[in-house]
MARVO-31553 format. One line per 10 residues: number of its first residue (from 0); their letters; for each residue y, x, z of C-alpha. Coordinates in steps of 0.2 Angstrom, whole numbers, plus 2048, in hexadecimal, padded with zeros to 3 digits. Layout:
BEGIN
NUM) a) Y X Z; ... $
This chain:
BEGIN
0) mlhnsrgmas) 0F1 312 EF4; 0EC 30F F06; 0F4 313 F17; 0E6 31A F21; 0E4 31B F34; 0E7 32B F3D; 0D4 32D F3F; 0D3 331 F2C; 0DF 33F F2F; 0D9 34F F27 $
10) ralrrrstyr) 0D5 35D F33; 0DC 369 F27; 0E9 375 F2F; 0FB 374 F28; 103 384 F23; 114 384 F2C; 11C 394 F26; 128 38D F1A; 130 37F F25; 12E 387 F36 $
20) slgrhgksrs) 139 395 F31; 148 38A F2E; 155 38A F3B; 14E 39A F43; 156 3AB F41; 14C 3BA F3D; 148 3C6 F4B; 140 3D7 F4A; 130 3DA F54; 12D 3EA F5C $
30) hpllrivlvv) 11A 3E7 F60; 114 3DB F54; 101 3DF F56; 102 3DE F68; 10A 3CD F67; 0FC 3C7 F5B; 0EE 3CE F66; 0F5 3C6 F76; 0F9 3B5 F6F; 0E8 3B4 F67 $
40) lvgiimltsg) 0E0 3BA F78; 0E9 3AC F81; 0E3 39F F74; 0D1 3A5 F75; 0D1 3A5 F88; 0D8 394 F88; 0CA 38D F7D; 0BE 390 F8B; 0C0 383 F99; 0B9 390 FA6 $
50) asagtiffyg) 0C7 39D FA3; 0D4 38F FA0; 0D8 38D FB2; 0D9 3A0 FB5; 0E5 3A2 FA6; 0F0 394 FAC; 0F0 39B FBD; 0F4 3AD FB6; 103 3A6 FAC; 108 398 FB7 $
60) qnlptlknfk) 10E 3A2 FC6; 120 3A2 FBE; 11F 393 FB3; 127 382 FB6; 11C 375 FBE; 117 366 FB4; 117 35B FC4; 128 354 FC0; 126 355 FAD; 12B 342 FAA $
70) qrfewqntii) 13B 344 FB4; 141 350 FA7; 143 342 F9B; 14C 336 FA7; 15D 33E FA3; 16C 332 FA1; 17A 332 F94; 18C 334 F9A; 195 324 F9A; 1A8 322 F97 $
80) rdynlqplyd) 1B1 314 F9F; 1C3 30C F9F; 1CE 30C FAE; 1C6 2FC FB4; 1B5 305 FB3; 1AF 2FA FA4; 1A4 305 F98; 1AC 30B F88; 19F 317 F82; 18D 31D F86 $
90) madmskhrgk) 18F 32F F82; 181 338 F79; 17D 34A F7D; 17F 356 F6F; 178 365 F79; 167 36C F78; 15D 35F F82; 167 34F F81; 16D 342 F76; 16F 32F F73 $
100) rvveplqatg) 15E 32A F78; 156 319 F78; 144 31A F7E; 137 30F F74; 124 30E F77; 118 312 F69; 10F 305 F5F; 0FD 306 F61; 0EE 2FF F57; 0E0 2F7 F60 $
110) sipsserswl) 0DF 2F3 F73; 0E9 2FB F80; 0DC 2FE F8E; 0E7 302 F9D; 0F7 2F8 FA2; 0FE 308 FA9; 100 30E F97; 112 309 F96; 116 314 F88; 10B 309 F7C $
120) vpaspqahgi) 10D 2F8 F75; 102 2EF F69; 107 2F0 F56; 10C 2E0 F4E; 119 2DA F42; 12B 2DD F49; 124 2E3 F59; 12E 2EF F63; 129 301 F63; 128 310 F58 $
130) pivlqdatva) 11D 30B F49; 10D 314 F45; 113 31A F34; 121 324 F3C; 114 32B F49; 109 330 F3B; 117 338 F31; 11C 342 F40; 10B 348 F44; 107 34D F32 $
140) tedatfysnl) 117 357 F32; 118 35F F43; 106 361 F49; 0F8 35C F3D; 0EB 35F F4B; 0F4 357 F59; 0E7 34A F5D; 0D9 358 F5E; 0E2 368 F64; 0E3 36E F76 $
150) gfdpmsivra) 0F6 36D F76; 0F7 37D F6B; 0EE 382 F5B; 0E6 393 F5C; 0E3 395 F49; 0F5 390 F45; 0FB 39D F52; 0F1 3AB F49; 0F7 3A6 F38; 109 3A5 F3E $
160) eydnlvhghi) 108 3B6 F46; 101 3BD F36; 10F 3B5 F2C; 11C 3BC F38; 114 3CE F37; 114 3CD F24; 126 3C8 F23; 12C 3D3 F32; 135 3C5 F3A; 131 3B4 F41 $
170) vsgastitqq) 12E 3A8 F32; 122 39C F3B; 121 395 F4C; 110 38C F4C; 116 380 F5A; 10C 370 F5D; 115 360 F62; 110 364 F74; 116 376 F73; 127 36F F6D $
180) lvreymlndn) 128 363 F7C; 125 372 F88; 131 37D F7F; 13F 371 F7E; 13E 36A F90; 136 377 F9A; 139 389 F93; 147 393 F8A; 149 395 F78; 146 3A8 F77 $
190) ptlsrkaeei) 138 3AB F6A; 12F 3B9 F75; 11D 3BC F78; 11E 3B7 F8B; 126 3A7 F86; 119 3A3 F79; 10B 3A6 F86; 114 39B F93; 116 38E F85; 104 38E F81 $
200) vlaaeltqky) 0FE 38D F93; 10A 37E F97; 105 375 F87; 0F3 376 F8C; 0F7 370 F9E; 101 362 F97; 0F3 35D F8C; 0E7 35C F9A; 0F3 351 FA5; 0F9 345 F98 $
210) pkseilyyyl) 0F1 33A F8A; 0F6 33F F78; 0FE 32F F75; 10A 332 F84; 10E 343 F7E; 113 33C F6D; 11D 32E F76; 127 33C F7F; 129 346 F6F; 12F 337 F64 $
220) nsvpygpvay) 13B 331 F72; 143 342 F74; 143 34D F65; 154 34F F5C; 156 346 F4C; 169 34A F4A; 179 34E F52; 178 341 F5F; 168 338 F5B; 15A 33D F67 $
230) gaeaaaqqyf) 14A 333 F65; 143 328 F56; 14C 318 F5B; 15D 321 F5B; 159 329 F4B; 155 318 F43; 165 311 F49; 16F 320 F43; 168 322 F32; 162 310 F2D $
240) nrhvwqlgyd) 16C 305 F39; 15D 2FD F3F; 150 2FE F4D; 142 309 F4B; 135 2FB F4B; 13F 2F3 F3C; 13C 302 F31; 135 2FB F20; 13C 2EA F21; 149 2E4 F14 $
250) pkgrydfrla) 158 2DA F19; 14E 2CA F16; 141 2CF F23; 134 2D4 F16; 129 2E3 F1A; 127 2F0 F0D; 11B 2FE F11; 123 30A F04; 134 308 F0C; 12C 30A F1E $
260) laqsaliagl) 124 31A F18; 134 320 F10; 13F 31D F1F; 132 325 F2B; 12F 334 F20; 142 338 F20; 143 336 F33; 133 340 F36; 13A 34F F2C; 14A 350 F36 $
270) pegpslydpv) 144 359 F46; 140 369 F3C; 153 36B F39; 15E 35C F3E; 16E 364 F37; 165 36C F28; 15D 35C F22; 16B 350 F28; 16C 343 F1B; 17E 33F F1E $
280) nnlpaaksrm) 184 351 F1A; 175 357 F0F; 16B 348 F07; 163 353 EFA; 15B 35E F07; 156 34F F11; 14D 348 F02; 144 358 EFF; 13E 359 F10; 139 347 F10 $
290) hyvlhlmcsh) 12F 34A F00; 126 358 F09; 122 34D F17; 11A 340 F0C; 10F 34E F04; 109 354 F15; 104 342 F1A; 0FA 342 F0A; 0F2 353 F0D; 0ED 34E F1F $
300) gylhdpgdpr) 0E6 33D F1A; 0F3 331 F20; 0F5 32C F0E; 0E6 32A F02; 0E4 326 EF0; 0D3 32A EE8; 0DB 32B ED7; 0E8 337 EDC; 0E4 344 EE9; 0F6 34A EEB $
310) cdnfinsvma) 0FD 339 EEC; 10A 33E EDF; 10D 32D ED7; 10E 324 EE7; 11A 331 EEF; 125 330 EDF; 126 31D EE1; 12B 31F EF3; 138 32C EEF; 13F 320 EE2 $
320) ltrtwhfspp) 145 315 EF0; 151 322 EF6; 15B 322 EE6; 168 316 EED; 168 31D EFF; 178 322 F06; 17C 327 F18; 18C 327 F21; 192 32F F31; 18D 324 F40 $
330) stirkyphfv) 19A 31A F49; 195 31E F5A; 1A5 318 F63; 1A8 306 F60; 1B5 302 F6E; 1C7 30A F6E; 1BF 319 F64; 1CF 324 F62; 1D2 323 F75; 1C0 327 F79 $
340) eyaltqlrql) 1C0 336 F6D; 1D0 33C F75; 1C8 33A F86; 1B8 343 F81; 1C3 352 F7C; 1CB 352 F8D; 1BA 351 F95; 1B3 360 F8B; 1C2 36A F91; 1BF 365 FA3 $
350) sqtvpalkgr) 1AD 36A FA1; 1B2 37B F9D; 1BF 37D FAC; 1B8 372 FBA; 1AA 37A FC3; 1A1 36A FC8; 1A1 364 FB5; 19B 374 FAD; 18B 372 FA3; 18C 35F FA7 $
360) lfdgldvqtt) 195 358 F99; 187 34D F93; 17D 34D FA3; 17E 33C FAC; 191 33C FAF; 19B 32C FB3; 1AC 32E FAC; 1BB 323 FB0; 1C9 324 FA3; 1DB 31F FA5 $
370) ldprlqnlaq) 1DB 311 F97; 1E1 300 F9C; 1D8 2F4 F90; 1E6 2E7 F92; 1F3 2F4 F8C; 1E7 2FB F7F; 1E4 2EA F77; 1F7 2E6 F77; 1FA 2F6 F6F; 1ED 2F4 F61 $
380) qtvskqiagl) 1F3 2E2 F5E; 205 2E7 F5D; 202 2F6 F51; 1F7 2EC F46; 203 2DD F45; 212 2E8 F41; 209 2F2 F33; 202 2E2 F2B; 214 2DB F2B; 21B 2EA F23 $
390) qlqgqhvtdg) 20E 2EA F16; 212 2D7 F12; 224 2DD F0F; 21E 2E9 F02; 223 2F9 F0C; 213 302 F0A; 210 305 F1C; 1FD 306 F20; 1FB 30E F31; 202 310 F42 $
400) alvsmdlrpt) 1FF 318 F53; 204 316 F65; 202 31F F75; 208 319 F86; 207 323 F96; 20A 31E FA8; 218 326 FB2; 215 31D FC3; 20E 328 FD1; 1FE 31E FD2 $
410) cygcvramvg) 1F8 325 FC1; 205 332 FBB; 202 337 FA9; 1F4 32B FA7; 1F2 326 F94; 1F1 313 F96; 1F0 30F F83; 1EC 31A F74; 1EC 312 F62; 1E7 31F F55 $
420) sadynntsis) 1E8 313 F46; 1EC 301 F41; 1DA 2FF F3C; 1CD 30B F41; 1C0 305 F35; 1CB 304 F26; 1C6 314 F1C; 1D3 310 F0E; 1E1 315 F1B; 1D6 323 F23 $
430) gqinmadtpr) 1D5 318 F33; 1CA 324 F3C; 1D7 331 F3D; 1E0 331 F4D; 1F2 331 F48; 1F7 331 F5B; 1F0 343 F5C; 1F4 349 F4A; 203 353 F46; 211 349 F3D $
440) qpgssfkpfn) 223 34C F39; 22D 345 F48; 23D 343 F3F; 24C 340 F4A; 241 33D F59; 241 350 F5B; 254 350 F5E; 254 34E F71; 24B 35F F73; 259 367 F6A $
450) yvlafmnglg) 267 35D F74; 25F 360 F85; 25F 373 F82; 272 371 F7C; 276 369 F8D; 26D 378 F96; 278 384 F8B; 288 37C F91; 28B 36D F86; 28C 35B F8C $
460) pgttvddapi) 28B 349 F86; 29E 349 F85; 29F 359 F7A; 2A6 355 F69; 29F 35A F58; 2A6 357 F47; 29A 34D F3C; 2A0 355 F2C; 298 35D F1D; 28E 36D F21 $
470) aipdqgnsqd) 286 37A F16; 27A 388 F1D; 275 397 F13; 262 395 F0F; 25E 3A4 F04; 24B 3A2 F08; 24A 391 EFF; 24F 390 EED; 24B 37E EEC; 25C 37A EF4 $
480) ggwyqptnyd) 266 386 EEB; 267 392 EF9; 271 386 F04; 26A 379 F11; 276 36A F11; 270 35C F1C; 277 34B F1C; 276 33C F27; 26B 32D F24; 279 322 F1F $
490) htfhgvvtlr) 280 330 F13; 291 32F F1C; 29B 33A F28; 2A2 333 F38; 2AE 340 F3D; 2B0 346 F4F; 2A3 33E F5A; 29C 342 F6B; 28B 349 F6D; 286 339 F76 $
500) taltnslnip) 28B 32F F66; 283 33C F5B; 272 33B F64; 271 328 F67; 276 325 F55; 26A 333 F4E; 278 33C F44; 270 34B F3B; 27F 356 F38; 284 357 F4A $
510) aikveqfnas) 272 35A F4F; 272 369 F43; 282 370 F4B; 27B 36E F5C; 26C 377 F56; 277 385 F4F; 27F 386 F60; 26E 388 F69; 269 395 F5D; 278 39F F61 $
520) qsqdglqsie) 274 39F F74; 263 3A7 F73; 25B 3B6 F6C; 24D 3AA F67; 259 3A1 F5B; 251 391 F55; 241 395 F5E; 24A 391 F6F; 24A 37E F69; 237 37F F65 $
530) hmaiqmglts) 234 387 F76; 23D 379 F7F; 232 36C F76; 222 376 F7A; 227 378 F8C; 22A 365 F8E; 219 360 F87; 217 364 F74; 209 370 F79; 201 371 F67 $
540) fardnpnccg) 212 373 F5E; 211 385 F5B; 1FF 385 F56; 202 376 F4A; 212 37F F43; 20F 391 F42; 21E 395 F36; 22B 38B F41; 23A 38A F40; 248 386 F34 $
550) waltlggver) 258 37D F35; 24F 36D F32; 246 36F F43; 252 363 F4D; 24F 356 F3F; 23C 357 F41; 23A 361 F31; 22C 36D F35; 21B 372 F2C; 210 365 F34 $
560) garlveetsa) 21A 35D F42; 216 356 F53; 208 34C F5B; 20D 33B F61; 203 33D F72; 20C 34D F75; 21E 347 F71; 21B 338 F7B; 216 344 F8A; 226 34E F86 $
570) fgtfasggyr) 231 33F F87; 228 33B F98; 230 34B F9E; 241 344 F9C; 23B 334 FA5; 234 33D FB4; 243 347 FB7; 23E 357 FAF; 22B 358 FB4; 21E 359 FA7 $
580) vppiailrvw) 213 34A FA4; 202 351 F9E; 1F8 343 F95; 1E9 33F FA0; 1DB 336 F99; 1CD 33A FA6; 1D1 334 FB7; 1C0 335 FC1; 1AF 33C FBD; 19F 338 FC8 $
590) drttrkllyy) 18D 33D FC7; 184 32D FC1; 175 330 FCC; 17D 335 FDD; 18E 32D FDA; 196 33E FE0; 1A8 340 FDB; 1A9 34F FD0; 1BB 34E FCA; 1CA 345 FCE $
600) aspfktrpqk) 1DB 346 FC5; 1E5 342 FD4; 1F6 33A FD0; 1FD 345 FDE; 1F7 355 FD5; 1FA 350 FC3; 20D 351 FC5; 212 363 FC4; 21A 36A FD3; 229 372 FCA $
610) pvidpayayv) 233 36A FBC; 233 372 FAB; 246 36D FA9; 253 36B FB6; 252 358 FBB; 265 358 FB9; 263 35B FA6; 255 34E FA5; 260 341 FAD; 26E 345 FA1 $
620) mtnvlsdnas) 262 343 F92; 25B 333 F99; 26D 32C F9B; 271 32F F89; 261 328 F82; 262 319 F8C; 274 315 F88; 273 306 F7C; 286 304 F7B; 288 315 F73 $
630) rcaqvcefgl) 27D 30F F65; 28B 305 F5F; 29B 30D F65; 2A3 31B F5A; 295 319 F4E; 28A 30A F4C; 279 30F F44; 26E 303 F4E; 279 2F6 F56; 278 2EF F67 $
640) dsplnlgrpa) 269 2E4 F65; 25D 2F0 F5C; 24A 2F0 F61; 24F 2FF F6D; 258 2F3 F78; 24B 2EC F85; 257 2E3 F90; 254 2EF F9E; 257 302 FA0; 24D 30B F93 $
650) aaktgttnay) 250 31B F89; 249 31D F77; 24B 327 F68; 246 323 F56; 242 32F F47; 23E 32E F35; 23B 33B F28; 247 33B F19; 237 338 F0D; 233 329 F18 $
660) tdnwtvgytp) 221 330 F1C; 223 32E F2F; 22C 321 F3B; 22D 325 F4D; 233 31D F5D; 230 325 F6E; 238 31E F7E; 236 31B F90; 23A 311 FA0; 238 318 FB1 $
670) divtgvwvgn) 226 312 FB1; 21F 315 FA0; 222 31F F91; 21C 31A F7F; 21C 322 F6E; 219 319 F5D; 216 320 F4C; 216 317 F3C; 211 31D F2A; 203 321 F1F $
680) adntpmidst) 1F5 32D F23; 1F5 334 F12; 208 338 F13; 20D 32D F05; 21F 326 F08; 223 315 F0F; 230 30A F07; 240 308 F11; 238 309 F22; 241 312 F2F $
690) gitgaapiwh) 23E 316 F41; 249 307 F47; 240 2FB F3B; 22E 302 F3A; 229 30A F4B; 237 303 F57; 231 2F1 F56; 21F 2F6 F5B; 227 300 F6A; 232 2F1 F6F $
700) dfmtgafall) 224 2E5 F6F; 217 2F0 F77; 223 2F5 F85; 228 2E3 F89; 216 2DD F89; 211 2EC F94; 21F 2E7 FA1; 217 2D5 FA2; 205 2DC FA3; 209 2E9 FB0 $
710) nlppkdfgaa) 216 2DD FB9; 223 2EB FB8; 235 2E4 FBD; 244 2EC FB6; 248 2FD FBE; 256 309 FBB; 254 31C FBA; 25A 320 FCB; 269 329 FD2; 26F 339 FCA $
720) ppgveagsec) 266 349 FD1; 271 358 FD8; 27A 361 FCA; 27F 351 FC0; 292 34E FC0; 29E 343 FB7; 2AF 345 FB1; 2BB 349 FA2; 2BC 35C FA4; 2B6 367 F97 $
730) rlsstyyslg) 2B9 37A F92; 2BC 384 F83; 2AF 392 F7E; 2BC 39F F82; 2BF 399 F94; 2B6 399 FA4; 2BE 38A FAB; 2C0 378 FA7; 2CF 36F F9E; 2D5 35D F9F $
740) tgyydifagr) 2D3 350 F98; 2C3 34F F8D; 2B7 340 F8B; 2B1 339 F9C; 29E 33B F9C; 291 342 FA7; 28B 354 FA6; 280 360 FAF; 281 372 FB5; 292 376 FB0 $
750) vplcsiagtg) 2A1 36F FA8; 29C 36D F96; 2A5 374 F87; 2B2 369 F7F; 2AC 36A F6D; 2A1 374 F61; 2A3 376 F4E; 2B6 374 F4C; 2B8 362 F51; 2C9 35F F4B $
760) savvpqdngv) 2C8 362 F39; 2BB 357 F30; 2C0 345 F30; 2BB 33E F1F; 2C9 334 F16; 2C7 322 F14; 2C9 323 F01; 2B8 32B F00; 2B0 31A F02; 2A9 31E F13 $
770) nqapapqpvv) 2AA 311 F21; 2B1 31E F2D; 2AF 31A F40; 2BE 31E F4A; 2BD 330 F4F; 2C2 334 F61; 2D0 341 F64; 2C9 351 F6A; 2D1 35A F78; 2DA 36A F71 $
780) pqapapaapt) 2E4 372 F80; 2F3 37B F7B; 2F0 389 F88; 2E3 38E F95; 2E6 385 FA5; 2DE 385 FB6; 2D0 379 FB9; 2D4 368 FC0; 2D0 366 FD3; 2C1 35B FCF $
790) avpvvptaap) 2BA 367 FC3; 2A9 370 FC5; 2AD 383 FC6; 2A3 38D FB9; 29E 39E FBD; 295 3A5 FAE; 28A 3B4 FAF; 28F 3B9 F9E; 29C 3B6 F91; 298 3A6 F88 $
800) aapvlqptaq) 294 3A8 F75; 2A1 3A2 F68; 29F 391 F62; 297 38E F51; 2A5 38B F44; 2A6 37F F36; 2A1 381 F28; 292 38B F2F; 28A 39A F29; 27C 3A1 F34 $
810) pqsqgpvtrt) 27B 39D F47; 283 3AA F52; 272 3B1 F58; 26C 3C3 F5A; 25A 3BE F59; 24F 3B7 F4C; 24F 3A5 F47; 23E 3A4 F40; 22D 3A9 F46; 226 3B0 F36 $
820) ngspsnavpg) 22F 3B1 F26; 241 3B2 F2B; 247 3A4 F20; 253 399 F29; 24C 389 F23; 23A 38C F1F; 236 37A F24; 239 36C F18; 248 36F F0C; 256 363 F0D $
830) vtavp) 24E 359 F1B; 258 34B F21; 253 341 F31; 254 32F F30; 258 324 F40 $
């Protein structure tokens, strides 16, 4: 078997009807005969040099000029940079005319007479450039008469039009390599008669102006070979993980012609249908196409065997090399991949809404992101170290995620760090899934959205609630016997506690009773809590949980859950005094060529003009979540020296699902807000890992490290805004005025209710084996009395609703409590949130 030079190529014309029809839709033709006649006439006229100029003049009046043809190939990729303008990703264009493009010259046999032929390099072992075997495979496949035709092939056009006429729609395009260049870079893609005539004219003109080798050079460096691979060099790197001039070389550096032929044939077959023949997704189709390319090389004289005119034996030996071939999706993003992917998503959204960016997603943009590489490296190291430690302890924890956002005016809402996995490259833990932007059950970290709504509905941190057994009718769920009976993480009851104590110690039963109270205050029922979370930043929550919500909502028990990046953003709303903190990954965008600023997410514009919740209520919530002392007062679930204690003002909330599938810790200081998730991507349960032992240590270590890197001194949360008061006044649900004396605490808006859910009747006796924390004595006034002089007058606009009684039945709500099926706990039956 010999590999002949291209001079031995057969002049036989390749019949293209079968493969040229692939990837093209059928289209009826109203005047097929007229089309054939006109196209043939154009071809015949172009065959005579005297009439050629006239024909070009006739069609060329409205055609693009070839004067700047080369400039059409000088497009640039969009580049993604970090906050310090260091490159993160050279972004390939997945649109029609762009892609990841690395230009290589053509290898050429013999001498190169002109030094101006920069597109050619002498062929030699391991020389740079596109090898001759790939050039031959491409010509045999795409344009067998390339070296002799005038830029178009009249006989192929006639035959193609005949095929189209017979079939009644387009099955063959008959486009040469030169015509494909013209169509892709100078004309539209509409298969009309006028477009075909223009294509022929420009192809002929291009052939007159440029040598064939240069035309092939442009073609092989721009034709699409896959989703992001444009040009032969990009294709070789994507599919074979090597440079194009290394095709045919084994790992030991030995050249094998059969291997070179096999790899070149696969690549040469891709432009006909890059997605159809993608070896990653459809290897059998790619091999079938490759087999066809090898036969074309034989039929056109690039392969020759006197004893086997069809080259069957040799082709079979080449195809045998593919038995062990396996292709994986290319890893195009190598540095901080999850953040880059998240930033690209935002860039795509901006390209649809910002006029200066429309149509320019891949067209030479220079993008500054918000990522701080110091914080990103700290975050990745902290997550990976903690996960490795938990694994060593046998707790079956394989993955973790972290998001940290800036709250300072200089870059309000900027995502400074995003870790989507403990190990991106570890497929056994599904490391390529971005767990920072994947819905997961939030556990008790969801409770603050329930409590802040309760504060807005007239409760306060000093309002008392009875942490005692509760049962709620749940007829829509037979798995729990028709009753939803939540328990606390420690399986104990703590008697009468304040809401401050209940929230900071993450008690479940009080949270359910607060949820019932909120449901009784709105016609939306439980959906009012969902709406609060969405309003504060969980923008994907309704879409991720279409059947929300049941009574387990406040414990984080919903269909799919919340996204870490969104819950971090929502906690930022508390930190910022009630103003939304939209996660920002794209800071500035310039034109790479002109350096013109096209987009700027000005810090002064990113903070919304109006708060989504009253700053007074945000302040009250921050006051509670930052109260380390209350984590070990009436109840002591966490102790005074837990990872939530940073030694400076900081607010935080943990969460764990009762099945131990998810750990959360989300918290903030006045400068930064950070959220952490720990678990397993496949939802398998961890072993004895809670939010305080799994996620909280990551949060603690990252926050303290960030303070040092950013040089952030301790800072308090500032003075209370208007509307925040302090005192021991409280009121009964049936009165419009305050009573004395309740628990001294802060509140917002109006004097809070003294209690909910029958606070005086559910102290668990000591002989039940429960370590009962001392219960505060609730205020039970003997008779209504006028408000104390220091009380805040309350002027309700409507009579307040009756308190939720214990034991509970249904919330006192006139509206639905679910979005779809009406079952009061259609989330996870028996969900119990863990601190």
